[in-house]
C-alpha positions in Angstrom: 0.2 0.0 0.0 1.3 3.6 -0.9 2.5 5.5 2.0 -0.4 8.1 2.6 2.1 10.8 3.2 3.8 10.1 -0.2 0.1 10.3 -1.7 -0.3 13.8 0.0 3.1 15.1 -1.0 2.4 14.2 -4.6 -0.5 16.6 -4.7 1.5 19.7 -3.5 4.3 21.6 -5.4 7.9 22.2 -4.0 7.2 25.8 -3.3 4.4 25.1 -0.9 6.6 22.4 0.9 9.7 24.8 0.8 7.4 27.6 2.4 6.2 24.9 4.9 9.8 24.2 6.0 10.5 27.8 6.4 7.5 28.2 8.6 8.5 25.4 10.7 12.2 26.5 11.0 13.4 23.2 9.0 15.8 22.8 6.1 15.8 20.5 3.3 15.3 22.6 -0.1 18.1 21.9 -2.7 18.0 24.2 -5.8 21.1 23.0 -7.6 19.8 19.6 -9.0 17.8 20.6 -12.2 15.3 18.1 -13.7 16.9 16.4 -16.6 14.4 14.1 -17.8 10.6 13.8 -17.8 8.5 16.7 -16.6 6.6 14.8 -13.8 6.7 15.9 -10.2 7.9 13.0 -8.1 7.4 12.0 -4.4 8.4 9.0 -2.3 10.6 7.7 0.3 14.6 7.7 -0.1 16.5 4.6 -0.9 20.1 6.1 -0.6 23.4 5.3 -2.3 26.7 6.5 -1.4 29.5 6.4 -4.1 33.3 6.7 -3.9 36.4 6.8 -5.9 37.8 3.2 -6.9 40.8 3.6 -4.6 38.2 3.9 -1.5 36.3 0.5 -2.7 35.2 -1.4 0.3 36.8 -5.1 0.4 34.7 -7.9 -0.9 35.1 -11.3 -1.5 32.1 -11.9 -3.7 31.4 -11.2 -7.5 31.6 -7.6 -8.5 28.2 -5.6 -8.3 27.5 -2.4 -10.2 26.8 0.6 -8.2 22.9 1.2 -7.9 21.7 -2.2 -8.4 21.0 -3.1 -4.9 19.1 0.0 -4.6 17.0 -1.0 -7.7 16.2 -4.3 -6.5 15.3 -3.1 -3.0 12.9 -0.4 -4.4 9.6 -0.1 -6.1 6.7 2.3 -6.4 6.9 4.9 -3.9 10.6 4.9 -3.6 13.1 7.5 -5.0 16.8 6.5 -5.2 19.2 9.3 -4.0 22.7 9.1 -5.0 25.7 10.9 -3.5 28.7 11.1 -5.8 30.8 14.1 -4.6 34.3 12.5 -5.4 35.0 15.2 -8.0 35.6 12.7 -10.5 33.6 13.0 -13.8 31.9 9.9 -14.0 28.2 8.7 -14.2 26.5 8.1 -10.9 23.7 6.6 -12.9 23.2 5.3 -16.6 20.9 3.7 -19.1 20.6 0.3 -18.0 19.9 1.4 -14.6 17.3 3.7 -15.7 15.5 0.9 -17.5 15.7 -1.4 -14.5 14.5 1.4 -12.3 11.5 2.0 -14.7 10.6 -1.7 -14.7 10.6 -1.7 -11.0 8.2 1.3 -10.8 10.7 3.5 -9.1 9.5 7.0 -9.0 12.8 8.7 -10.1 16.6 9.4 -9.4 18.1 12.3 -7.4 21.8 12.3 -8.0 24.3 14.9 -6.5 26.8 14.1 -9.2 26.8 13.7 -12.9 24.5 11.1 -14.8 25.0 9.4 -18.3 22.7 8.2 -21.0 20.2 11.0 -20.2 18.3 10.4 -23.6 17.5 6.9 -22.7 16.0 8.2 -19.2 13.9 10.6 -21.4 12.8 7.8 -23.6 11.7 5.8 -20.4 10.0 8.9 -19.0 12.0 8.3 -16.0 12.4 11.5 -13.8 16.1 12.3 -13.1 17.6 15.2 -11.3 21.1 15.6 -11.1 24.1 17.8 -10.6 25.4 17.5 -14.3 25.5 15.3 -17.1 28.6 13.2 -18.6 29.3 10.5 -21.1 32.1 9.0 -18.7 31.5 5.7 -17.4 31.6 4.9 -13.7 33.7 1.7 -14.6 37.3 2.1 -13.4 36.4 5.3 -11.6 33.9 5.2 -9.0 32.1 2.5 -6.9 29.4 2.1 -4.5 30.6 2.3 -0.8 27.0 1.4 0.7 23.1 1.4 0.1 20.8 2.8 2.6 23.2 4.9 4.7 23.3 8.6 5.3 24.4 10.6 2.3 25.0 14.2 1.7 23.1 16.1 -1.0 24.3 19.7 -1.5 23.8 20.9 2.1 21.4 18.5 3.3 21.9 15.0 5.1 19.7 12.4 3.8 18.8 9.4 5.7 17.0 6.1 4.4 13.2 6.5 4.5 13.2 10.2 4.4 10.7 11.7 2.3 11.5 13.3 -1.0 9.5 15.6 -3.5 11.0 17.2 -6.6 9.8 19.2 -9.5 11.0 22.0 -11.7 11.5 24.4 -8.9 13.7 22.2 -6.6 14.4 18.9 -4.9 13.2 18.8 -1.2 14.1 16.2 1.5 12.0 15.9 4.6 13.0 13.8 7.6 10.6 11.1 8.5 10.0 12.5 12.0 8.9 15.9 10.5 6.6 14.5 7.6 3.2 14.9 9.4 3.9 18.6 10.4 5.5 19.7 7.1 2.8 18.0 4.8 0.0 19.8 6.9 1.6 23.0 6.7 2.2 22.7 3.1 -1.5 21.7 2.3 -2.7 24.8 4.3 -0.4 27.2 2.5 -1.6 25.5 -0.8 -5.1 26.0 0.2 -4.6 29.7 1.0 -3.0 30.3 -2.3 -5.7 28.6 -4.3 -8.1 30.9 -2.3 -6.0 33.7 -3.5 -6.0 32.8 -7.3 -9.8 32.4 -7.0 -10.2 35.8 -5.6 -7.9 37.1 -8.6 -10.2 35.4 -11.1 -13.3 37.1 -9.4 -11.8 40.5 -10.0 -10.1 41.4 -6.8 -7.0 43.6 -7.2 -3.7 41.7 -6.7 -2.5 44.3 -4.2 -5.4 43.5 -2.0 -5.2 39.8 -2.5 -1.5 39.7 -1.9 -1.5 41.9 1.2 -1.1 41.1 5.0 -2.5 37.6 4.6 0.2 36.6 1.9 3.0 38.5 3.7 2.2 37.0 7.2 1.5 33.4 5.9 4.6 31.8 7.1 4.5 33.3 10.6 4.3 30.9 13.4 0.9 32.0 14.5 -0.4 32.1 10.8 
């Protein structure tokens, strides 16, 4: 069954959620990971992947396993894969075969603090990807997966497994699981107020009146 908070998040845009974070004194908005494929808003719970340079590869006695595959196999509808690739090495933190596999699993989308490759394939699959950059350079021989479902750093935000994620063309936003009820409730209230303002404009009220004290004080703690 889909997480009810994911369902509620999916009906709100990132600007309302960012305003809710401001109102509650919380952080989590990331504005440096543009939407690279699809135009759909995504919402879900994070499955995290931490990547490192090849020389920092963890010891393993088993067969080699390509980065991201563990996260894909653990995920499905209602999940967003969140990848940290902050090595400074230009190498894909995600690629085309991974995109197809994620699409087949029903994963909502990919957030990558690092470059991704094969973006045209992701676009063909209508798989939403948000990333720091794009590249054609393979991860093979350059970067490896350190761990899945550990804390990762995305821009200035620490993201833990199971945190909530929403992303659209305005931003990517991470919400701690402990804060989700308060954030979604506040965001829904903000969205409803803004919808009422839009309705007032359509009935002929002047914008200066509509966007007066009610709008300016919307994020006050008492509002």
